[in-house]
CHARMM internal coordinates of N, CA and C (Angstrom, degrees):
IC EDIT
DIST 1 N 1 CA 1.4348
DIST 1 CA 1 C 1.5318
ANGL 1 N 1 CA 1 C 107.72
DIST 1 C 2 N 1.3232
ANGL 1 CA 1 C 2 N 115.38
DIHE 1 N 1 CA 1 C 2 N 141.18
DIST 2 N 2 CA 1.4545
ANGL 1 C 2 N 2 CA 120.31
DIHE 1 CA 1 C 2 N 2 CA 178.03
DIST 2 CA 2 C 1.5201
ANGL 2 N 2 CA 2 C 108.59
DIHE 1 C 2 N 2 CA 2 C -150.77
DIST 2 C 3 N 1.3234
ANGL 2 CA 2 C 3 N 114.79
DIHE 2 N 2 CA 2 C 3 N 160.97
DIST 3 N 3 CA 1.4656
ANGL 2 C 3 N 3 CA 121.48
DIHE 2 CA 2 C 3 N 3 CA -178.94
DIST 3 CA 3 C 1.5230
ANGL 3 N 3 CA 3 C 108.34
DIHE 2 C 3 N 3 CA 3 C -106.15
DIST 3 C 4 N 1.3151
ANGL 3 CA 3 C 4 N 115.79
DIHE 3 N 3 CA 3 C 4 N 133.56
DIST 4 N 4 CA 1.4504
ANGL 3 C 4 N 4 CA 121.60
DIHE 3 CA 3 C 4 N 4 CA -178.80
DIST 4 CA 4 C 1.5227
ANGL 4 N 4 CA 4 C 108.42
DIHE 3 C 4 N 4 CA 4 C -112.97
DIST 4 C 5 N 1.3246
ANGL 4 CA 4 C 5 N 116.67
DIHE 4 N 4 CA 4 C 5 N 123.62
DIST 5 N 5 CA 1.4624
ANGL 4 C 5 N 5 CA 119.88
DIHE 4 CA 4 C 5 N 5 CA 177.29
DIST 5 CA 5 C 1.5330
ANGL 5 N 5 CA 5 C 109.02
DIHE 4 C 5 N 5 CA 5 C -76.36
DIST 5 C 6 N 1.3122
ANGL 5 CA 5 C 6 N 115.80
DIHE 5 N 5 CA 5 C 6 N 167.19
DIST 6 N 6 CA 1.4615
ANGL 5 C 6 N 6 CA 119.59
DIHE 5 CA 5 C 6 N 6 CA 179.67
DIST 6 CA 6 C 1.5214
ANGL 6 N 6 CA 6 C 110.82
DIHE 5 C 6 N 6 CA 6 C -64.70
DIST 6 C 7 N 1.3274
ANGL 6 CA 6 C 7 N 117.88
DIHE 6 N 6 CA 6 C 7 N -36.36
DIST 7 N 7 CA 1.4698
ANGL 6 C 7 N 7 CA 120.86
DIHE 6 CA 6 C 7 N 7 CA 178.63
DIST 7 CA 7 C 1.5320
ANGL 7 N 7 CA 7 C 110.99
DIHE 6 C 7 N 7 CA 7 C -65.48
DIST 7 C 8 N 1.3290
ANGL 7 CA 7 C 8 N 116.88
DIHE 7 N 7 CA 7 C 8 N -42.24
DIST 8 N 8 CA 1.4653
ANGL 7 C 8 N 8 CA 120.58
DIHE 7 CA 7 C 8 N 8 CA 178.30
DIST 8 CA 8 C 1.5243
ANGL 8 N 8 CA 8 C 110.85
DIHE 7 C 8 N 8 CA 8 C -66.04
DIST 8 C 9 N 1.3257
ANGL 8 CA 8 C 9 N 116.16
DIHE 8 N 8 CA 8 C 9 N -41.17
DIST 9 N 9 CA 1.4632
ANGL 8 C 9 N 9 CA 120.02
DIHE 8 CA 8 C 9 N 9 CA 178.54
DIST 9 CA 9 C 1.5231
ANGL 9 N 9 CA 9 C 110.42
DIHE 8 C 9 N 9 CA 9 C -63.65
DIST 9 C 10 N 1.3295
ANGL 9 CA 9 C 10 N 117.24
DIHE 9 N 9 CA 9 C 10 N -39.27
DIST 10 N 10 CA 1.4623
ANGL 9 C 10 N 10 CA 120.45
DIHE 9 CA 9 C 10 N 10 CA 179.01
DIST 10 CA 10 C 1.5309
ANGL 10 N 10 CA 10 C 110.73
DIHE 9 C 10 N 10 CA 10 C -64.00
DIST 10 C 11 N 1.3198
ANGL 10 CA 10 C 11 N 117.18
DIHE 10 N 10 CA 10 C 11 N -39.58
DIST 11 N 11 CA 1.4688
ANGL 10 C 11 N 11 CA 120.70
DIHE 10 CA 10 C 11 N 11 CA 178.77
DIST 11 CA 11 C 1.5264
ANGL 11 N 11 CA 11 C 110.89
DIHE 10 C 11 N 11 CA 11 C -64.91
DIST 11 C 12 N 1.3174
ANGL 11 CA 11 C 12 N 116.92
DIHE 11 N 11 CA 11 C 12 N -42.33
DIST 12 N 12 CA 1.4734
ANGL 11 C 12 N 12 CA 120.64
DIHE 11 CA 11 C 12 N 12 CA 178.94
DIST 12 CA 12 C 1.5267
ANGL 12 N 12 CA 12 C 109.90
DIHE 11 C 12 N 12 CA 12 C -66.71
DIST 12 C 13 N 1.3359
ANGL 12 CA 12 C 13 N 117.22
DIHE 12 N 12 CA 12 C 13 N -43.77
DIST 13 N 13 CA 1.4718
ANGL 12 C 13 N 13 CA 120.64
DIHE 12 CA 12 C 13 N 13 CA 178.96
DIST 13 CA 13 C 1.5245
ANGL 13 N 13 CA 13 C 111.25
DIHE 12 C 13 N 13 CA 13 C -60.97
DIST 13 C 14 N 1.3384
ANGL 13 CA 13 C 14 N 116.45
DIHE 13 N 13 CA 13 C 14 N -43.25
DIST 14 N 14 CA 1.4666
ANGL 13 C 14 N 14 CA 120.08
DIHE 13 CA 13 C 14 N 14 CA -179.14
DIST 14 CA 14 C 1.5280
ANGL 14 N 14 CA 14 C 110.81
DIHE 13 C 14 N 14 CA 14 C -62.16
DIST 14 C 15 N 1.3271
ANGL 14 CA 14 C 15 N 117.00
DIHE 14 N 14 CA 14 C 15 N -47.16
DIST 15 N 15 CA 1.4681
ANGL 14 C 15 N 15 CA 120.56
DIHE 14 CA 14 C 15 N 15 CA 179.16
DIST 15 CA 15 C 1.5284
ANGL 15 N 15 CA 15 C 110.42
DIHE 14 C 15 N 15 CA 15 C -62.84
DIST 15 C 16 N 1.3161
ANGL 15 CA 15 C 16 N 117.04
DIHE 15 N 15 CA 15 C 16 N -41.57
DIST 16 N 16 CA 1.4658
ANGL 15 C 16 N 16 CA 122.05
DIHE 15 CA 15 C 16 N 16 CA -178.61
DIST 16 CA 16 C 1.5249
ANGL 16 N 16 CA 16 C 110.60
DIHE 15 C 16 N 16 CA 16 C -63.49
DIST 16 C 17 N 1.3422
ANGL 16 CA 16 C 17 N 117.03
DIHE 16 N 16 CA 16 C 17 N -47.99
DIST 17 N 17 CA 1.4616
ANGL 16 C 17 N 17 CA 120.31
DIHE 16 CA 16 C 17 N 17 CA -175.43
DIST 17 CA 17 C 1.5344
ANGL 17 N 17 CA 17 C 112.66
DIHE 16 C 17 N 17 CA 17 C -75.72
DIST 17 C 18 N 1.3314
ANGL 17 CA 17 C 18 N 118.09
DIHE 17 N 17 CA 17 C 18 N -31.20
DIST 18 N 18 CA 1.4693
ANGL 17 C 18 N 18 CA 119.94
DIHE 17 CA 17 C 18 N 18 CA -179.73
DIST 18 CA 18 C 1.5196
ANGL 18 N 18 CA 18 C 112.67
DIHE 17 C 18 N 18 CA 18 C -81.59
DIST 18 C 19 N 1.3487
ANGL 18 CA 18 C 19 N 116.67
DIHE 18 N 18 CA 18 C 19 N -41.09
DIST 19 N 19 CA 1.4635
ANGL 18 C 19 N 19 CA 119.66
DIHE 18 CA 18 C 19 N 19 CA -169.77
DIST 19 CA 19 C 1.5297
ANGL 19 N 19 CA 19 C 114.66
DIHE 18 C 19 N 19 CA 19 C -122.37
DIST 19 C 20 N 1.3156
ANGL 19 CA 19 C 20 N 117.90
DIHE 19 N 19 CA 19 C 20 N -4.19
DIST 20 N 20 CA 1.4549
ANGL 19 C 20 N 20 CA 119.40
DIHE 19 CA 19 C 20 N 20 CA 175.49
DIST 20 CA 20 C 1.5241
ANGL 20 N 20 CA 20 C 114.09
DIHE 19 C 20 N 20 CA 20 C 107.73
DIST 20 C 21 N 1.3228
ANGL 20 CA 20 C 21 N 113.03
DIHE 20 N 20 CA 20 C 21 N 179.19
DIST 21 N 21 CA 1.4645
ANGL 20 C 21 N 21 CA 121.41
DIHE 20 CA 20 C 21 N 21 CA -174.19
DIST 21 CA 21 C 1.5276
ANGL 21 N 21 CA 21 C 112.87
DIHE 20 C 21 N 21 CA 21 C -63.44
DIST 21 C 22 N 1.3217
ANGL 21 CA 21 C 22 N 116.87
DIHE 21 N 21 CA 21 C 22 N -41.75
DIST 22 N 22 CA 1.4665
ANGL 21 C 22 N 22 CA 119.91
DIHE 21 CA 21 C 22 N 22 CA -179.68
DIST 22 CA 22 C 1.5284
ANGL 22 N 22 CA 22 C 111.12
DIHE 21 C 22 N 22 CA 22 C -62.63
DIST 22 C 23 N 1.3161
ANGL 22 CA 22 C 23 N 117.16
DIHE 22 N 22 CA 22 C 23 N -41.72
DIST 23 N 23 CA 1.4683
ANGL 22 C 23 N 23 CA 120.24
DIHE 22 CA 22 C 23 N 23 CA 178.29
DIST 23 CA 23 C 1.5269
ANGL 23 N 23 CA 23 C 111.12
DIHE 22 C 23 N 23 CA 23 C -64.43
DIST 23 C 24 N 1.3319
ANGL 23 CA 23 C 24 N 116.62
DIHE 23 N 23 CA 23 C 24 N -37.82
DIST 24 N 24 CA 1.4604
ANGL 23 C 24 N 24 CA 119.90
DIHE 23 CA 23 C 24 N 24 CA 176.25
DIST 24 CA 24 C 1.5211
ANGL 24 N 24 CA 24 C 111.52
DIHE 23 C 24 N 24 CA 24 C -63.70
DIST 24 C 25 N 1.3262
ANGL 24 CA 24 C 25 N 115.92
DIHE 24 N 24 CA 24 C 25 N -40.76
DIST 25 N 25 CA 1.4673
ANGL 24 C 25 N 25 CA 120.48
DIHE 24 CA 24 C 25 N 25 CA 178.62
DIST 25 CA 25 C 1.5260
ANGL 25 N 25 CA 25 C 110.72
DIHE 24 C 25 N 25 CA 25 C -66.65
DIST 25 C 26 N 1.3152
ANGL 25 CA 25 C 26 N 117.33
DIHE 25 N 25 CA 25 C 26 N -39.65
DIST 26 N 26 CA 1.4658
ANGL 25 C 26 N 26 CA 120.58
DIHE 25 CA 25 C 26 N 26 CA 179.14
DIST 26 CA 26 C 1.5279
ANGL 26 N 26 CA 26 C 110.21
DIHE 25 C 26 N 26 CA 26 C -65.91
DIST 26 C 27 N 1.3226
ANGL 26 CA 26 C 27 N 116.81
DIHE 26 N 26 CA 26 C 27 N -42.47
DIST 27 N 27 CA 1.4675
ANGL 26 C 27 N 27 CA 120.19
DIHE 26 CA 26 C 27 N 27 CA 178.51
DIST 27 CA 27 C 1.5312
ANGL 27 N 27 CA 27 C 110.38
DIHE 26 C 27 N 27 CA 27 C -63.15
DIST 27 C 28 N 1.3107
ANGL 27 CA 27 C 28 N 117.00
DIHE 27 N 27 CA 27 C 28 N -40.78
DIST 28 N 28 CA 1.4633
ANGL 27 C 28 N 28 CA 120.96
DIHE 27 CA 27 C 28 N 28 CA 177.54
DIST 28 CA 28 C 1.5253
ANGL 28 N 28 CA 28 C 110.61
DIHE 27 C 28 N 28 CA 28 C -62.35
DIST 28 C 29 N 1.3263
ANGL 28 CA 28 C 29 N 117.40
DIHE 28 N 28 CA 28 C 29 N -43.66
DIST 29 N 29 CA 1.4657
ANGL 28 C 29 N 29 CA 120.89
DIHE 28 CA 28 C 29 N 29 CA 179.12
DIST 29 CA 29 C 1.5254
ANGL 29 N 29 CA 29 C 111.75
DIHE 28 C 29 N 29 CA 29 C -67.66
DIST 29 C 30 N 1.3488
ANGL 29 CA 29 C 30 N 116.99
DIHE 29 N 29 CA 29 C 30 N -30.76
DIST 30 N 30 CA 1.4665
ANGL 29 C 30 N 30 CA 120.26
DIHE 29 CA 29 C 30 N 30 CA 176.36
DIST 30 CA 30 C 1.5239
ANGL 30 N 30 CA 30 C 109.97
DIHE 29 C 30 N 30 CA 30 C -67.38
DIST 30 C 31 N 1.3263
ANGL 30 CA 30 C 31 N 116.45
DIHE 30 N 30 CA 30 C 31 N -40.59
DIST 31 N 31 CA 1.4628
ANGL 30 C 31 N 31 CA 120.91
DIHE 30 CA 30 C 31 N 31 CA -179.32
DIST 31 CA 31 C 1.5276
ANGL 31 N 31 CA 31 C 112.36
DIHE 30 C 31 N 31 CA 31 C -75.25
DIST 31 C 32 N 1.3265
ANGL 31 CA 31 C 32 N 116.42
DIHE 31 N 31 CA 31 C 32 N -32.22
DIST 32 N 32 CA 1.4671
ANGL 31 C 32 N 32 CA 122.09
DIHE 31 CA 31 C 32 N 32 CA -177.81
DIST 32 CA 32 C 1.5282
ANGL 32 N 32 CA 32 C 109.21
DIHE 31 C 32 N 32 CA 32 C -127.06
DIST 32 C 33 N 1.3374
ANGL 32 CA 32 C 33 N 117.28
DIHE 32 N 32 CA 32 C 33 N 87.08
DIST 33 N 33 CA 1.4694
ANGL 32 C 33 N 33 CA 120.72
DIHE 32 CA 32 C 33 N 33 CA -176.44
DIST 33 CA 33 C 1.5288
ANGL 33 N 33 CA 33 C 113.98
DIHE 32 C 33 N 33 CA 33 C -63.44
DIST 33 C 34 N 1.3097
ANGL 33 CA 33 C 34 N 117.62
DIHE 33 N 33 CA 33 C 34 N -16.72
DIST 34 N 34 CA 1.4642
ANGL 33 C 34 N 34 CA 119.92
DIHE 33 CA 33 C 34 N 34 CA 179.34
DIST 34 CA 34 C 1.5195
ANGL 34 N 34 CA 34 C 113.11
DIHE 33 C 34 N 34 CA 34 C -71.95
DIST 34 C 35 N 1.3206
ANGL 34 CA 34 C 35 N 117.51
DIHE 34 N 34 CA 34 C 35 N -16.49
DIST 35 N 35 CA 1.4679
ANGL 34 C 35 N 35 CA 121.71
DIHE 34 CA 34 C 35 N 35 CA 176.65
DIST 35 CA 35 C 1.5170
ANGL 35 N 35 CA 35 C 107.07
DIHE 34 C 35 N 35 CA 35 C -85.21
DIST 35 C 36 N 1.3159
ANGL 35 CA 35 C 36 N 116.60
DIHE 35 N 35 CA 35 C 36 N 109.38
DIST 36 N 36 CA 1.4660
ANGL 35 C 36 N 36 CA 120.82
DIHE 35 CA 35 C 36 N 36 CA -175.24
DIST 36 CA 36 C 1.5206
ANGL 36 N 36 CA 36 C 113.36
DIHE 35 C 36 N 36 CA 36 C -106.81
DIST 36 C 37 N 1.3122
ANGL 36 CA 36 C 37 N 118.13
DIHE 36 N 36 CA 36 C 37 N -14.43
DIST 37 N 37 CA 1.4587
ANGL 36 C 37 N 37 CA 122.22
DIHE 36 CA 36 C 37 N 37 CA -176.88
DIST 37 CA 37 C 1.5304
ANGL 37 N 37 CA 37 C 109.26
DIHE 36 C 37 N 37 CA 37 C -93.22
DIST 37 C 38 N 1.3286
ANGL 37 CA 37 C 38 N 116.98
DIHE 37 N 37 CA 37 C 38 N 121.60
DIST 38 N 38 CA 1.4678
ANGL 37 C 38 N 38 CA 121.07
DIHE 37 CA 37 C 38 N 38 CA -179.45
DIST 38 CA 38 C 1.5217
ANGL 38 N 38 CA 38 C 112.45
DIHE 37 C 38 N 38 CA 38 C -63.71
DIST 38 C 39 N 1.3252
ANGL 38 CA 38 C 39 N 117.37
DIHE 38 N 38 CA 38 C 39 N -36.12
DIST 39 N 39 CA 1.4559
ANGL 38 C 39 N 39 CA 120.62
DIHE 38 CA 38 C 39 N 39 CA 179.96
DIST 39 CA 39 C 1.5270
ANGL 39 N 39 CA 39 C 110.54
DIHE 38 C 39 N 39 CA 39 C -65.51
DIST 39 C 40 N 1.3203
ANGL 39 CA 39 C 40 N 117.12
DIHE 39 N 39 CA 39 C 40 N -44.09
DIST 40 N 40 CA 1.4639
ANGL 39 C 40 N 40 CA 120.72
DIHE 39 CA 39 C 40 N 40 CA 178.12
DIST 40 CA 40 C 1.5235
ANGL 40 N 40 CA 40 C 110.78
DIHE 39 C 40 N 40 CA 40 C -66.25
DIST 40 C 41 N 1.3329
ANGL 40 CA 40 C 41 N 117.22
DIHE 40 N 40 CA 40 C 41 N -38.91
DIST 41 N 41 CA 1.4575
ANGL 40 C 41 N 41 CA 121.02
DIHE 40 CA 40 C 41 N 41 CA 179.00
DIST 41 CA 41 C 1.5216
ANGL 41 N 41 CA 41 C 110.92
DIHE 40 C 41 N 41 CA 41 C -64.84
DIST 41 C 42 N 1.3248
ANGL 41 CA 41 C 42 N 117.10
DIHE 41 N 41 CA 41 C 42 N -40.71
DIST 42 N 42 CA 1.4694
ANGL 41 C 42 N 42 CA 120.75
DIHE 41 CA 41 C 42 N 42 CA 178.41
DIST 42 CA 42 C 1.5228
ANGL 42 N 42 CA 42 C 110.68
DIHE 41 C 42 N 42 CA 42 C -65.15
DIST 42 C 43 N 1.3258
ANGL 42 CA 42 C 43 N 116.96
DIHE 42 N 42 CA 42 C 43 N -40.23
DIST 43 N 43 CA 1.4667
ANGL 42 C 43 N 43 CA 120.40
DIHE 42 CA 42 C 43 N 43 CA 178.58
DIST 43 CA 43 C 1.5342
ANGL 43 N 43 CA 43 C 110.55
DIHE 42 C 43 N 43 CA 43 C -64.92
DIST 43 C 44 N 1.3134
ANGL 43 CA 43 C 44 N 116.95
DIHE 43 N 43 CA 43 C 44 N -43.47
DIST 44 N 44 CA 1.4671
ANGL 43 C 44 N 44 CA 120.81
DIHE 43 CA 43 C 44 N 44 CA 177.96
DIST 44 CA 44 C 1.5272
ANGL 44 N 44 CA 44 C 110.66
DIHE 43 C 44 N 44 CA 44 C -63.83
DIST 44 C 45 N 1.3362
ANGL 44 CA 44 C 45 N 117.01
DIHE 44 N 44 CA 44 C 45 N -40.86
DIST 45 N 45 CA 1.4642
ANGL 44 C 45 N 45 CA 120.98
DIHE 44 CA 44 C 45 N 45 CA 179.34
DIST 45 CA 45 C 1.5279
ANGL 45 N 45 CA 45 C 110.53
DIHE 44 C 45 N 45 CA 45 C -62.78
DIST 45 C 46 N 1.3454
ANGL 45 CA 45 C 46 N 116.90
DIHE 45 N 45 CA 45 C 46 N -40.34
DIST 46 N 46 CA 1.4734
ANGL 45 C 46 N 46 CA 120.02
DIHE 45 CA 45 C 46 N 46 CA 176.45
DIST 46 CA 46 C 1.5161
ANGL 46 N 46 CA 46 C 111.12
DIHE 45 C 46 N 46 CA 46 C -61.81
DIST 46 C 47 N 1.3285
ANGL 46 CA 46 C 47 N 116.17
DIHE 46 N 46 CA 46 C 47 N -42.42
DIST 47 N 47 CA 1.4641
ANGL 46 C 47 N 47 CA 120.28
DIHE 46 CA 46 C 47 N 47 CA 179.23
DIST 47 CA 47 C 1.5281
ANGL 47 N 47 CA 47 C 110.80
DIHE 46 C 47 N 47 CA 47 C -63.52
DIST 47 C 48 N 1.3175
ANGL 47 CA 47 C 48 N 116.89
DIHE 47 N 47 CA 47 C 48 N -46.22
DIST 48 N 48 CA 1.4631
ANGL 47 C 48 N 48 CA 120.93
DIHE 47 CA 47 C 48 N 48 CA -178.73
DIST 48 CA 48 C 1.5255
ANGL 48 N 48 CA 48 C 110.30
DIHE 47 C 48 N 48 CA 48 C -64.90
DIST 48 C 49 N 1.3303
ANGL 48 CA 48 C 49 N 117.51
DIHE 48 N 48 CA 48 C 49 N -39.91
DIST 49 N 49 CA 1.4675
ANGL 48 C 49 N 49 CA 120.93
DIHE 48 CA 48 C 49 N 49 CA -179.97
DIST 49 CA 49 C 1.5267
ANGL 49 N 49 CA 49 C 111.24
DIHE 48 C 49 N 49 CA 49 C -64.59
DIST 49 C 50 N 1.3137
ANGL 49 CA 49 C 50 N 117.43
DIHE 49 N 49 CA 49 C 50 N -26.42
DIST 50 N 50 CA 1.4571
ANGL 49 C 50 N 50 CA 121.08
DIHE 49 CA 49 C 50 N 50 CA -179.22
DIST 50 CA 50 C 1.5142
ANGL 50 N 50 CA 50 C 114.35
DIHE 49 C 50 N 50 CA 50 C -87.47
DIST 50 C 51 N 1.3189
ANGL 50 CA 50 C 51 N 117.44
DIHE 50 N 50 CA 50 C 51 N -5.30
DIST 51 N 51 CA 1.4642
ANGL 50 C 51 N 51 CA 120.06
DIHE 50 CA 50 C 51 N 51 CA -179.48
DIST 51 CA 51 C 1.5118
ANGL 51 N 51 CA 51 C 110.77
DIHE 50 C 51 N 51 CA 51 C -65.20
DIST 51 C 52 N 1.3200
ANGL 51 CA 51 C 52 N 114.92
DIHE 51 N 51 CA 51 C 52 N 144.60
DIST 52 N 52 CA 1.4605
ANGL 51 C 52 N 52 CA 120.61
DIHE 51 CA 51 C 52 N 52 CA 170.69
DIST 52 CA 52 C 1.5204
ANGL 52 N 52 CA 52 C 107.13
DIHE 51 C 52 N 52 CA 52 C -119.70
DIST 52 C 53 N 1.3125
ANGL 52 CA 52 C 53 N 117.36
DIHE 52 N 52 CA 52 C 53 N 145.26
DIST 53 N 53 CA 1.4659
ANGL 52 C 53 N 53 CA 119.27
DIHE 52 CA 52 C 53 N 53 CA -179.17
DIST 53 CA 53 C 1.5271
ANGL 53 N 53 CA 53 C 111.41
DIHE 52 C 53 N 53 CA 53 C -62.97
DIST 53 C 54 N 1.3113
ANGL 53 CA 53 C 54 N 115.25
DIHE 53 N 53 CA 53 C 54 N 145.14
DIST 54 N 54 CA 1.4525
ANGL 53 C 54 N 54 CA 119.78
DIHE 53 CA 53 C 54 N 54 CA 176.49
DIST 54 CA 54 C 1.5219
ANGL 54 N 54 CA 54 C 109.15
DIHE 53 C 54 N 54 CA 54 C -72.15
DIST 54 C 55 N 1.3369
ANGL 54 CA 54 C 55 N 117.02
DIHE 54 N 54 CA 54 C 55 N 144.60
DIST 55 N 55 CA 1.4605
ANGL 54 C 55 N 55 CA 117.92
DIHE 54 CA 54 C 55 N 55 CA 176.69
DIST 55 CA 55 C 1.5202
ANGL 55 N 55 CA 55 C 110.29
DIHE 54 C 55 N 55 CA 55 C -67.67
DIST 55 C 56 N 1.3205
ANGL 55 CA 55 C 56 N 115.26
DIHE 55 N 55 CA 55 C 56 N 148.74
DIST 56 N 56 CA 1.4509
ANGL 55 C 56 N 56 CA 118.94
DIHE 55 CA 55 C 56 N 56 CA 179.25
DIST 56 CA 56 C 1.5209
ANGL 56 N 56 CA 56 C 109.11
DIHE 55 C 56 N 56 CA 56 C -68.43
DIST 56 C 57 N 1.3259
ANGL 56 CA 56 C 57 N 114.45
DIHE 56 N 56 CA 56 C 57 N 140.85
DIST 57 N 57 CA 1.4594
ANGL 56 C 57 N 57 CA 119.08
DIHE 56 CA 56 C 57 N 57 CA 178.86
DIST 57 CA 57 C 1.5171
ANGL 57 N 57 CA 57 C 109.14
DIHE 56 C 57 N 57 CA 57 C -72.71
DIST 57 C 58 N 1.3093
ANGL 57 CA 57 C 58 N 113.95
DIHE 57 N 57 CA 57 C 58 N 135.91
DIST 58 N 58 CA 1.4528
ANGL 57 C 58 N 58 CA 119.39
DIHE 57 CA 57 C 58 N 58 CA 177.79
DIST 58 CA 58 C 1.5186
ANGL 58 N 58 CA 58 C 107.89
DIHE 57 C 58 N 58 CA 58 C -91.19
DIST 58 C 59 N 1.3095
ANGL 58 CA 58 C 59 N 115.28
DIHE 58 N 58 CA 58 C 59 N 124.82
DIST 59 N 59 CA 1.4558
ANGL 58 C 59 N 59 CA 120.30
DIHE 58 CA 58 C 59 N 59 CA -179.18
DIST 59 CA 59 C 1.5166
ANGL 59 N 59 CA 59 C 108.89
DIHE 58 C 59 N 59 CA 59 C -86.08
DIST 59 C 60 N 1.3091
ANGL 59 CA 59 C 60 N 115.72
DIHE 59 N 59 CA 59 C 60 N 125.89
DIST 60 N 60 CA 1.4545
ANGL 59 C 60 N 60 CA 119.67
DIHE 59 CA 59 C 60 N 60 CA 178.90
DIST 60 CA 60 C 1.5241
ANGL 60 N 60 CA 60 C 109.11
DIHE 59 C 60 N 60 CA 60 C -73.98
DIST 60 C 61 N 1.3016
ANGL 60 CA 60 C 61 N 115.26
DIHE 60 N 60 CA 60 C 61 N 132.79
DIST 61 N 61 CA 1.4518
ANGL 60 C 61 N 61 CA 120.83
DIHE 60 CA 60 C 61 N 61 CA -179.96
DIST 61 CA 61 C 1.5186
ANGL 61 N 61 CA 61 C 107.65
DIHE 60 C 61 N 61 CA 61 C -107.35
DIST 61 C 62 N 1.3080
ANGL 61 CA 61 C 62 N 114.87
DIHE 61 N 61 CA 61 C 62 N 123.37
DIST 62 N 62 CA 1.4574
ANGL 61 C 62 N 62 CA 119.40
DIHE 61 CA 61 C 62 N 62 CA 177.84
DIST 62 CA 62 C 1.5179
ANGL 62 N 62 CA 62 C 109.23
DIHE 61 C 62 N 62 CA 62 C -91.26
DIST 62 C 63 N 1.3064
ANGL 62 CA 62 C 63 N 116.89
DIHE 62 N 62 CA 62 C 63 N 138.44
DIST 63 N 63 CA 1.4601
ANGL 62 C 63 N 63 CA 117.90
DIHE 62 CA 62 C 63 N 63 CA 177.31
DIST 63 CA 63 C 1.5284
ANGL 63 N 63 CA 63 C 109.93
DIHE 62 C 63 N 63 CA 63 C -67.18
DIST 63 C 64 N 1.3137
ANGL 63 CA 63 C 64 N 114.88
DIHE 63 N 63 CA 63 C 64 N 141.51
DIST 64 N 64 CA 1.4660
ANGL 63 C 64 N 64 CA 119.70
DIHE 63 CA 63 C 64 N 64 CA 179.59
DIST 64 CA 64 C 1.5182
ANGL 64 N 64 CA 64 C 109.37
DIHE 63 C 64 N 64 CA 64 C -74.35
DIST 64 C 65 N 1.3208
ANGL 64 CA 64 C 65 N 114.32
DIHE 64 N 64 CA 64 C 65 N 140.77
DIST 65 N 65 CA 1.4552
ANGL 64 C 65 N 65 CA 118.79
DIHE 64 CA 64 C 65 N 65 CA 176.83
DIST 65 CA 65 C 1.5231
ANGL 65 N 65 CA 65 C 109.07
DIHE 64 C 65 N 65 CA 65 C -90.94
DIST 65 C 66 N 1.2819
ANGL 65 CA 65 C 66 N 114.64
DIHE 65 N 65 CA 65 C 66 N 148.90
DIST 66 N 66 CA 1.4550
ANGL 65 C 66 N 66 CA 119.28
DIHE 65 CA 65 C 66 N 66 CA 176.45
DIST 66 CA 66 C 1.5210
ANGL 66 N 66 CA 66 C 109.07
DIHE 65 C 66 N 66 CA 66 C -75.76
DIST 66 C 67 N 1.2916
ANGL 66 CA 66 C 67 N 117.62
DIHE 66 N 66 CA 66 C 67 N 153.91
DIST 67 N 67 CA 1.4610
ANGL 66 C 67 N 67 CA 123.36
DIHE 66 CA 66 C 67 N 67 CA -176.58
DIST 67 CA 67 C 1.5267
ANGL 67 N 67 CA 67 C 110.93
DIHE 66 C 67 N 67 CA 67 C -58.51
DIST 67 C 68 N 1.3262
ANGL 67 CA 67 C 68 N 118.47
DIHE 67 N 67 CA 67 C 68 N -37.46
DIST 68 N 68 CA 1.4558
ANGL 67 C 68 N 68 CA 121.29
DIHE 67 CA 67 C 68 N 68 CA -177.75
DIST 68 CA 68 C 1.5360
ANGL 68 N 68 CA 68 C 111.08
DIHE 67 C 68 N 68 CA 68 C -68.47
DIST 68 C 69 N 1.3252
ANGL 68 CA 68 C 69 N 116.88
DIHE 68 N 68 CA 68 C 69 N -30.73
DIST 69 N 69 CA 1.4649
ANGL 68 C 69 N 69 CA 120.48
DIHE 68 CA 68 C 69 N 69 CA -179.78
DIST 69 CA 69 C 1.5275
ANGL 69 N 69 CA 69 C 111.83
DIHE 68 C 69 N 69 CA 69 C -77.83
DIST 69 C 70 N 1.3169
ANGL 69 CA 69 C 70 N 118.28
DIHE 69 N 69 CA 69 C 70 N -23.99
DIST 70 N 70 CA 1.4602
ANGL 69 C 70 N 70 CA 121.27
DIHE 69 CA 69 C 70 N 70 CA -176.68
DIST 70 CA 70 C 1.5266
ANGL 70 N 70 CA 70 C 111.44
DIHE 69 C 70 N 70 CA 70 C -70.46
DIST 70 C 71 N 1.3151
ANGL 70 CA 70 C 71 N 118.03
DIHE 70 N 70 CA 70 C 71 N -37.73
DIST 71 N 71 CA 1.4613
ANGL 70 C 71 N 71 CA 121.41
DIHE 70 CA 70 C 71 N 71 CA -175.13
DIST 71 CA 71 C 1.5207
ANGL 71 N 71 CA 71 C 109.25
DIHE 70 C 71 N 71 CA 71 C -115.14
DIST 71 C 72 N 1.2931
ANGL 71 CA 71 C 72 N 114.89
DIHE 71 N 71 CA 71 C 72 N 98.07
DIST 72 N 72 CA 1.4732
ANGL 71 C 72 N 72 CA 118.45
DIHE 71 CA 71 C 72 N 72 CA 176.80
DIST 72 CA 72 C 1.5216
ANGL 72 N 72 CA 72 C 108.03
DIHE 71 C 72 N 72 CA 72 C -109.76
DIST 72 C 73 N 1.2997
ANGL 72 CA 72 C 73 N 116.00
DIHE 72 N 72 CA 72 C 73 N 140.04
DIST 73 N 73 CA 1.4719
ANGL 72 C 73 N 73 CA 121.25
DIHE 72 CA 72 C 73 N 73 CA -179.51
DIST 73 CA 73 C 1.4778
ANGL 73 N 73 CA 73 C 112.45
DIHE 72 C 73 N 73 CA 73 C -84.99
END
COOR INIT
IC SEED 1 N 1 CA 1 C
IC BUILD
């Protein structure tokens, strides 16, 4: 198991889409020298190339209450 930053994923995606699966696997192995198996690297490169960015979370905005409404007797 390893963690891939967005910059690393972008590099793997670029190599994969421009030059093919083998180039994506080579780029992945360059970034992560602990991956020594070409088959595993190619599979990981395919997975990374298929990632889509997560949608940005929408922050719920609560309407502000007026001071008179906050303190009721």
